[in-house]
C-alpha positions as CSV (number, residue, x, y, z in Angstrom):
1,M,12.3,264.1,35.2
2,T,11.7,263.9,31.5
3,F,10.5,260.4,30.6
4,V,13.2,258.2,29.1
5,K,12.1,255.3,26.8
6,R,14.1,252.1,26.6
7,T,14.0,250.0,23.4
8,E,15.6,246.6,23.4
9,L,16.9,245.1,20.2
10,Q,19.3,242.3,19.2
11,M,22.7,242.6,17.6
12,F,24.1,240.4,14.8
13,D,25.6,237.8,17.2
14,G,22.7,237.7,19.7
15,R,23.9,240.3,22.1
16,Q,21.4,242.7,23.6
17,I,21.4,246.4,22.8
18,F,19.3,249.1,24.6
19,Y,18.4,252.5,23.2
20,Y,17.5,255.3,25.7
21,D,15.5,258.2,24.3
22,R,13.7,261.3,25.7
23,E,11.8,261.7,22.5
24,P,9.2,259.2,21.2
25,V,11.4,257.6,18.6
26,E,10.7,254.2,17.1
27,R,13.9,252.1,17.0
28,T,13.8,249.3,14.5
29,A,17.3,249.2,12.9
30,V,18.5,245.8,12.1
31,D,22.2,244.8,12.6
32,I,22.9,243.1,9.2
33,R,26.5,242.1,9.9
34,P,27.1,238.4,9.3
35,F,26.8,236.2,12.3
36,E,29.8,235.4,14.4
37,P,29.9,233.1,17.5
38,R,30.4,234.9,20.8
39,P,33.4,234.0,22.9
40,L,33.0,231.5,25.7
41,P,33.4,232.9,29.3
42,G,37.0,233.1,30.6
43,D,38.0,231.4,33.8
44,M,38.8,232.8,37.2
45,R,41.8,231.9,39.3
46,Q,42.4,232.8,42.9
47,D,45.7,234.5,44.0
48,L,46.9,232.1,46.7
49,L,48.8,234.9,48.5
50,T,46.0,237.4,48.8
51,G,42.8,235.4,48.2
52,E,41.8,237.8,45.4
53,W,40.1,236.6,42.2
54,I,41.8,237.2,38.8
55,A,39.7,236.9,35.6
56,M,41.4,235.3,32.6
57,A,40.0,236.7,29.4
58,A,42.5,235.9,26.6
59,H,39.9,236.7,23.9
60,R,40.2,240.4,24.8
61,Q,43.7,240.6,23.1
62,G,42.0,241.1,19.7
63,R,39.7,244.0,20.7
64,A,39.7,247.3,18.8
65,F,42.6,249.7,19.8
66,L,42.3,253.4,19.0
67,P,40.8,253.0,15.4
68,P,40.5,256.1,13.2
69,K,37.2,258.0,13.4
70,E,35.8,256.4,10.2
71,F,36.2,253.0,11.7
72,C,34.9,253.8,15.2
73,P,32.7,250.9,16.4
74,L,30.7,253.2,18.7
75,C,29.5,255.7,16.1
76,P,26.1,255.3,14.4
77,T,26.0,253.2,11.2
78,K,25.9,255.6,8.3
79,S,27.9,253.7,5.6
80,D,28.7,250.2,4.5
81,F,31.0,249.9,7.6
82,G,28.7,248.4,10.2
83,T,29.3,249.6,13.7
84,E,28.1,248.1,16.9
85,I,25.1,250.5,16.7
86,A,22.9,249.8,13.7
87,D,20.8,252.9,13.8
88,S,22.0,256.1,12.0
89,T,21.3,258.3,15.0
90,F,20.8,257.8,18.8
91,E,20.8,259.6,22.1
92,V,22.3,257.0,24.6
93,V,22.9,253.4,23.8
94,V,24.0,250.4,26.0
95,F,25.0,247.1,24.6
96,E,26.8,243.9,25.7
97,N,30.5,244.1,25.3
98,R,31.8,242.1,22.3
99,S,35.0,241.2,24.2
100,P,33.7,240.8,27.8
101,S,35.9,240.2,30.8
102,F,32.8,238.5,32.4
103,S,29.8,236.9,30.7
104,A,26.9,234.6,31.4
105,P,27.8,231.1,32.5
106,S,28.1,228.4,29.8
107,D,27.6,224.6,29.8
108,Q,30.3,224.3,27.2
109,L,33.2,224.6,29.6
110,P,34.7,221.8,31.7
111,P,32.8,221.3,34.9
112,E,35.9,221.9,37.0
113,T,36.4,225.4,35.5
114,I,35.6,228.4,37.7
115,Q,33.9,230.5,35.1
116,A,34.3,234.3,35.0
117,S,30.5,234.7,35.2
118,G,29.0,238.1,35.1
119,R,28.2,240.8,32.5
120,C,30.1,243.6,30.7
121,E,28.3,246.4,28.9
122,V,29.3,249.5,27.0
123,V,27.4,252.7,27.6
124,V,27.7,255.1,24.6
125,F,26.9,258.7,25.8
126,S,26.3,260.3,22.4
127,D,26.2,259.7,18.6
128,H,28.9,262.4,18.3
129,H,32.4,261.0,18.0
130,E,34.1,263.7,20.1
131,G,33.6,264.6,23.8
132,S,33.1,262.9,27.1
133,F,30.4,262.8,29.8
134,G,31.2,266.3,31.1
135,S,30.9,267.8,27.6
136,L,27.3,266.6,27.2
137,E,24.3,268.9,27.6
138,I,22.6,268.7,31.0
139,A,19.6,266.8,29.6
140,Q,21.8,264.3,27.8
141,M,23.8,263.7,31.0
142,R,20.4,262.9,32.7
143,T,19.6,260.4,30.0
144,V,23.0,258.7,30.6
145,L,22.2,258.6,34.4
146,A,18.8,257.1,33.6
147,A,20.6,254.3,31.6
148,W,23.1,253.8,34.5
149,I,20.1,253.5,36.9
150,D,18.2,251.1,34.7
151,R,21.2,248.8,34.0
152,T,22.1,248.7,37.7
153,R,18.6,247.7,38.6
154,E,18.3,245.1,35.8
155,I,21.8,243.5,36.2
156,S,21.3,243.3,39.9
157,K,18.6,240.7,39.3
158,L,21.1,238.2,37.7
159,P,21.7,235.4,40.1
160,Y,25.4,235.1,39.3
161,V,26.2,238.8,39.8
162,E,27.4,240.1,43.2
163,Q,28.5,243.7,42.4
164,V,27.7,246.2,39.6
165,F,30.4,248.7,38.8
166,V,29.7,251.7,36.5
167,F,32.6,253.7,35.2
168,E,34.1,256.0,32.6
169,N,37.7,256.2,31.5
170,R,38.8,259.4,29.8
171,G,42.1,259.8,28.0
172,E,44.7,257.5,26.6
173,E,46.8,258.0,29.7
174,V,44.4,255.9,31.7
175,G,44.1,253.2,29.0
176,V,41.2,254.3,26.8
177,T,41.2,252.2,23.6
178,L,38.2,254.0,21.9
179,N,38.0,257.8,21.8
180,H,34.2,258.0,21.3
181,P,32.5,259.3,24.5
182,H,31.5,256.2,26.4
183,G,31.7,254.3,29.7
184,Q,31.3,250.7,30.8
185,I,29.5,248.5,33.3
186,Y,31.4,245.6,34.8
187,S,29.3,243.1,36.8
188,Y,31.3,240.7,39.0
189,P,30.5,237.3,40.4
190,F,32.4,238.3,43.6
191,I,32.8,241.4,45.7
192,T,35.9,243.3,44.6
193,P,38.9,243.8,46.9
194,R,38.4,247.6,47.1
195,T,34.7,247.1,48.1
196,T,35.5,244.3,50.5
197,K,37.9,246.6,52.4
198,M,35.5,249.5,52.3
199,F,32.7,247.3,53.6
200,S,34.8,246.1,56.6
201,V,35.6,249.7,57.6
202,A,32.0,250.9,57.0
203,Q,30.5,248.0,59.0
204,A,32.8,248.7,62.0
205,H,31.8,252.4,61.9
206,F,28.1,251.5,61.7
207,D,28.4,249.0,64.5
208,E,30.0,251.7,66.7
209,T,27.8,254.7,65.7
210,G,24.7,253.4,64.1
211,V,25.4,255.9,61.2
212,P,26.6,255.0,57.7
213,L,30.2,255.9,57.2
214,I,29.6,258.1,54.1
215,T,27.1,260.1,56.1
216,S,29.8,260.8,58.8
217,V,32.3,261.6,56.0
218,I,30.0,264.2,54.6
219,E,29.3,265.7,58.0
220,R,33.1,266.1,58.5
221,E,33.4,267.8,55.1
222,F,30.7,270.3,56.0
223,K,32.4,270.9,59.3
224,D,35.9,271.5,57.8
225,Q,34.7,273.3,54.7
226,V,38.2,273.5,53.2
227,R,37.9,270.5,50.9
228,I,34.4,271.1,49.4
229,V,34.5,271.8,45.7
230,A,30.8,272.2,44.9
231,E,27.4,271.4,46.2
232,N,23.7,271.8,45.4
233,E,20.5,270.9,47.3
234,H,21.0,267.1,47.0
235,W,24.7,266.5,46.2
236,I,28.1,267.5,47.6
237,S,31.5,267.3,45.8
238,Y,34.8,267.3,47.8
239,V,38.4,266.2,47.8
240,P,38.7,263.4,50.3
241,F,40.7,264.0,53.5
242,A,43.2,261.3,52.5
243,A,43.2,261.6,48.7
244,R,45.4,259.2,46.9
245,Y,45.7,261.1,43.6
246,P,46.8,264.6,42.7
247,Y,43.2,265.5,41.7
248,E,40.6,263.2,43.3
249,I,37.0,264.3,43.8
250,H,34.1,262.4,45.5
251,T,30.5,263.4,44.7
252,A,27.8,261.9,47.0
253,P,24.1,262.4,47.6
254,K,23.6,264.2,50.8
255,K,21.0,261.6,51.9
256,F,22.3,258.0,52.1
257,V,21.4,255.5,49.3
258,P,23.1,252.2,48.6
259,D,23.2,252.4,44.8
260,L,22.1,254.2,41.7
261,A,18.8,252.3,41.5
262,A,17.8,253.7,44.9
263,L,18.1,257.4,43.7
264,S,14.8,259.3,43.7
265,D,14.0,261.2,40.5
266,E,14.5,264.5,42.4
267,V,18.0,263.6,43.5
268,A,18.9,262.1,40.1
269,D,17.7,265.3,38.4
270,A,20.1,267.3,40.5
271,F,23.2,265.2,39.6
272,P,24.0,266.4,36.1
273,S,24.6,270.1,37.1
274,I,27.1,269.3,39.8
275,A,28.8,266.6,37.7
276,K,29.3,269.1,34.9
277,E,30.6,271.8,37.2
278,V,33.1,269.3,38.8
279,L,34.4,268.1,35.4
280,L,34.7,271.7,34.1
281,R,36.7,272.6,37.2
282,L,38.9,269.6,36.7
283,D,39.7,270.6,33.1
284,G,40.2,274.2,34.2
285,V,43.0,273.5,36.6
286,F,45.6,273.5,33.9
287,G,43.4,274.6,31.0
288,I,43.7,271.1,29.3
289,P,41.4,268.1,29.2
290,M,42.3,266.0,32.2
291,A,42.6,262.2,31.9
292,Y,40.6,260.6,34.6
293,I,38.7,257.5,35.8
294,A,35.1,258.3,37.0
295,A,33.9,255.4,39.1
296,W,30.5,254.8,40.8
297,H,31.0,253.1,44.2
298,Q,27.8,251.4,45.2
299,A,26.8,248.6,47.6
300,P,27.0,245.0,46.4
301,V,23.8,243.4,45.3
302,R,23.1,241.3,48.3
303,T,25.2,242.6,51.2
304,G,26.3,245.8,52.9
305,R,23.3,247.8,51.6
306,D,22.7,249.5,55.0
307,V,26.3,250.6,55.5
308,L,27.9,251.2,52.1
309,G,26.8,254.4,50.5
310,L,26.7,255.5,46.8
311,H,29.3,258.0,45.7
312,W,31.1,259.0,42.4
313,Q,34.8,259.0,42.6
314,I,36.9,260.9,40.0
315,T,40.7,260.3,40.0
316,S,43.2,262.0,37.7
317,I,46.8,261.0,37.4
318,R,47.7,264.4,36.0
319,R,49.8,266.3,38.6
320,A,51.1,269.1,36.4
321,P,51.0,269.9,32.6
322,G,53.1,267.3,31.0
323,K,53.6,265.3,34.2
324,L,51.7,262.2,35.4
325,K,51.6,260.5,38.7
326,Y,52.8,257.0,38.0
327,L,51.9,254.2,40.4
328,A,55.5,253.2,41.0
329,G,57.1,250.9,43.6
330,S,55.3,251.8,46.8
331,E,51.8,252.2,45.1
332,S,52.0,249.2,42.7
333,A,53.9,246.7,44.8
334,M,52.7,247.6,48.3
335,G,49.4,249.5,47.8
336,A,50.8,252.3,49.9
337,F,50.1,255.6,48.3
338,I,52.2,258.8,48.7
339,M,50.7,262.1,47.7
340,D,52.6,265.1,46.3
341,V,49.7,267.5,46.6
342,K,47.7,268.2,49.8
343,P,43.9,267.6,49.4
344,E,43.2,271.1,50.7
345,Q,45.6,272.6,48.0
346,S,43.9,270.7,45.1
347,A,40.5,271.6,46.4
348,Q,41.4,275.3,46.4
349,Q,42.8,275.0,42.9
350,L,39.5,273.4,41.8
351,R,37.4,276.1,43.5
352,D,39.5,278.9,41.9
353,V,38.7,277.8,38.4
354,Q,36.6,280.5,36.7
355,L,33.6,278.9,35.0
């Protein structure tokens, strides 16, 4: 792996910002915007019917929403308009979110408040305004992965964080509010409902077989063959047997690891090429950029690390040109998904794309 240097600086309101560079660049840019106080943490409330936690973050109502390119807060600072990134160029940048859903605990809130403790960061993939993770050069994708690994490792040390979630939203159809290529990291003070359910199933499988569930899933995909989309020496991409979305792709390391921080350099180096292939195939199905959510599922910080395996899940709500899969009554109210496309069919469509 090419060495990646991390430089930590401070933003105008005290937030941390991290520059990740493959070249020996000295980062000294100063954020000269006038000081503004940071919002206090929101509170958390528990749904009495399900036991799930809901974060209340009313300060997020005022966040930026699809600004024009000249006022993009994720571009480098090259004019009097000060962006979130003070330097005039950069490779990959991570900074604390200005409007976080979760943030460090504060002693300024009433003691009876259940604080939405945690951390939210923005990962900016490039200093170019157009593009997405899949449009980056292979070396740049590797730098993004290095940032994901570093932030997972560092955030996992915070005593009030239980789970680190790395993701990218692409396309306004899935709620993107800034078009600059970027992703986010949400770090929760609880284990999320999806992960709790996955942990229960994975633990039962491990107790019965002594094998991590993701390992058995991969073995089945190799046996069946029909849902595999791509693979290389260290990674496999496949449409899951019970996909919930018209185009859903899971990419997992062939050897079990619990999280991004546990990836070896050799395995991490092999990820960008398969990620690029998968995303190119996704865009090639209809010949248009596909809106998607790309989510890293990894084990919680302190539990399930021997049974919950790392994998990258891409879900697209595009079912045909001009048609989206809406999460309507059954999906939204009951959580019971109904699929219009068989996984084997979408896997074949993905494989048939000419690269």
